[in-house]
N, C-alpha and C positions, 0 to 999 in steps of 0.2 A: 634805439633805432639810429641809423647812421644818416646824418644830414650831409648835404653836398659840400659844405665848407669844411667838414671834418673828415671826409673820406679821401683816401688816396691809395694809389696803386703800390702794392707791397709784393714784388715778384718772388720773394723768398718763400711766401706762403700761399701766393695766389692760385697756382695750378693745382697744388695739393688739395686746397679747399674746394676749388671748382669741381675737381674730379669727385671728391667726396659728396658735394652737394648734388651733382648729377646722379650719383649712385642712390642717394636718399630719395631724390624726385622720381627716379625710375622705380623705386620700391613703392612709392606713393601712387604712381601710375598704375602699377599692378594691382594694388589694393582697390583703387578706384574702379578698374575694369572688373575686378571680382565682385565688388558690391553691386555694379550695374547688372552683371549676369544674375546675381541673386535677387534682383529687383528690390534691393534695399535702398529706395530712393526717398529724397526729401520732397514733400509736396511744394508746389509753387503757387503762391498767392496770385490771384488774378490781377491784383493791383501792382505787382512788382514791375520794375522796368524791364524792357525787352532784353537788355544785356544780362540781368540776373537770371531771367528765364533761360537764356541761352546757356549760361553756366551750369544751371541745374540739369539741363538736357545734355549738355556736353562737357562734363567736368574735366575729362581728360584733355580738352583743348587748353585749359588753364595750366595743366601740368606740363604739356608740351611746350607752351609759350615760356614757362618758367625755365625748363631745361635749356631752351634756346637762349634765353636771356643770360643765364649764368655761364653758359658755355662760351659766350661771345663777349661778355662784359669784362672790362678792366677794373670795375669797382666790386669789392667783395664785402660780404656782410660784416657787421661789427662783431658779432659773436663768432667764436671759433667753433670748429667742427664738434668738439667734445661738448660744448655748451648747447649747441643746436641739437645735438642727438638726444639730450635729456627731454627736451619738449617734443621732439619728433617721435621718440618712443611712446610718450603718453598719447600723442595725436593718433599714432598708428593703431592704438587700441581703442580710442574713444571715437574716432571719426565714423559717421558724420556727427558733429557736435557743434555747440555754440562757443566760439573762440573770440575773446575780446583782447585787443592789443593796444596798449597805451604807447603810441609812437608810430610813425610812418617813415619808411626809409627804403633804401635799395634792397633790403631783405624782405620787404613786405610781400612781394610776389611769391616768394618762397613760402612764407607762412600760410598765405591764402591757398597755394597749391597743395600743401600738406593736408588741408581740410577742404578739399575741392568740392565735396558733396554737402558740407556743412555750411554754417554761417559764420564768417570771419569779418569782424568789424574793427577798423583802426581808428583811434582817437588821436588827433594831431593839433598842436597849438598854433601852428603857422599856416594860414590859408594859402600863401604863395608856395610853400613847400608841398602842400596837397596838390596844387595845380601842376607843379613840376613832376611829381611822381606819377600822377594819373595820366600825363601825356604819353609815358612809356608803358603804363599798366592800367588801361582804362577800365578793366573789370574789377580792380580792387575797390573794395567798399570802405570809404573813409569819411569821417566827420570831423569838423574843427571844434576845439574846446577852448573856452576862456577860463583860465585858472585865476583865482583871487588870492594866491599866495606868492611869496618870494622866498627864495633859499635862505636869505638872511634872517627870516622870521622863524626858522626851524625850531630853535629852543623855546621861543615865546609860544609857539603853537602847541608844544608839549604841555606847557602850563595851562594853556587855553583848554586843551582836551580834558585835563584833570578838573577844571572848574566849571566848564560849561555843560549843563544838564543834557543839552541836545547832542552832545558828543558821546554820551554814555552808551556803553554796549547794551544796556538794558533796553534803550530806545532803538538803537541801531537802525537808522534810516537815512537816506541821502536825498531822495526826491523831495524838493521843497524845504530842505533843512537849511534855512538861512542863518540859524543861530550858531551852527557849528561851522567854523571857518575851514575845517578839514573836509567837509562833505562837498562833493561835487554836485551841486544842487541844480545846475541848469543844463543837464545832458539831454539828449533826445529821448522821446518815449521808447524808442527801440532799445536803448541801453537799459532803461528801467524795467521794461515789460519782459525782458528775456532773462532766463536763468543761464548764467555763463558757466560752462563746464570747465573751461580754461581761461585764465587771465594772465597776460604777459605784460609786465611793467618794465619798459625800456625807454620811458619818457615820462613827463617832459624833461627839458634840459635842466640839469642840476650841478653845473660846474662853475657858476659865477653868481655873485650875491644877488643880482637883480632877476635871475632866472626864476621860474616858477617853483623849481624843486619838485620832488616826487612824494612829498608828504601827503598831499590830498589824494594822489593816485593810490598810494599804499593803504591809507585809511579806508578809502571808498571800496577798494577791492576786498578788504577784510569784511566790510559791512555787506557787501554782495554775497560773499561766501557764506557768512553767518545766517543770511536770510534765505538760503537755499531751501526750497520745499521738496524738490525731487530727491531721488535716491543718490546715495554716494557722496563723495567729497567734491570740493572745488579745488582744482590744481592751479596754484598761483606760482608764477615764475618771476623772479626779481633779478634784474641785471644791475651790474656796477655795485656790488655789495661791498667792495673794498672801500667805498666812500663812507664817511661818518654818518651822514643823514640817512642814507639807505639802510645802514646796519641798525641804527637806533630805532628807526620807525618800524623796521621788519620785526625786531625783537619786542616792540611795543604792541604791534597790532597783528602781525602774521604769526608770531610766536615760535620760539625756538623748539618747543615740543612737537610742533607740526612740520618742522623741517625734516624732509625725508632724504634729500640729496643735495650736494653742492659740488660744483665743478667749476674751476677757474673763478670767474666773477659772477657766476649764476647760482642762485639758491632756488630750490623747488620745495614748495610747501603743499601739503594736502590738508585743507581746512574743513572741518565738519560743520554742519549746521548748528546754529545756536541751540536748538531744541535738544541736541545731544550733549552739549557741553556746559550750559548754564549762562549766567549773566555777566561774564567778564571776557575780555578778548583773549587773555592768556592766563 
């Protein structure tokens, strides 16, 4: 995800990307309207906030807002159009679905609009950044996450994984898993109680030693995918795979054999449930 202090205007690619995004969003709007006509709606829990109910009843509004946002913004998404299209093509076939995104940024409105009839949740490490993004996109659903890792610990955490029984693929749990440092054990019930059809890992920060790094996000995404009870696979998208830690942890937990596509700095994995593959991650 693209944070404010790292985003900047790039005129040489801005208009091309904006036009492409508007085209993708227009396609998503058509799909949304088709699904509405077909009465393929998601039920709305009576306890949901009024804003969430509004989006369920008017999903095309989110799409129109996203089109307006990207058509008039000087800030462009971090992923390029070829990387975005990989996730878009999956969402196009799976929506409405449960879509979990690690990271919040200027592209969040785009991801939410692609799944306008589904449930899209963003997990972000910086509470102030959440406030900044939600000022312009109040209908985006985001939660803050406290990570207990640092990028400088990446090698040590690999050793910890091999030695700590609670990290084992045989146990494979994250809720309340205080023994495994790679398990995101303090997320909301919403994260734990849903089966996520798609998981995008584009955060937390992982480019300086004191940053949380994406080790725990990658491990926890793999555990969520392995614990799937529903039909089919879990689609996991990992960005910034040119970096050492992302690549090592992807091959350790997401597995090269489940890698189905890679474009630019993005890898797409289709991970089956543990019941179909046994007691090891890879």
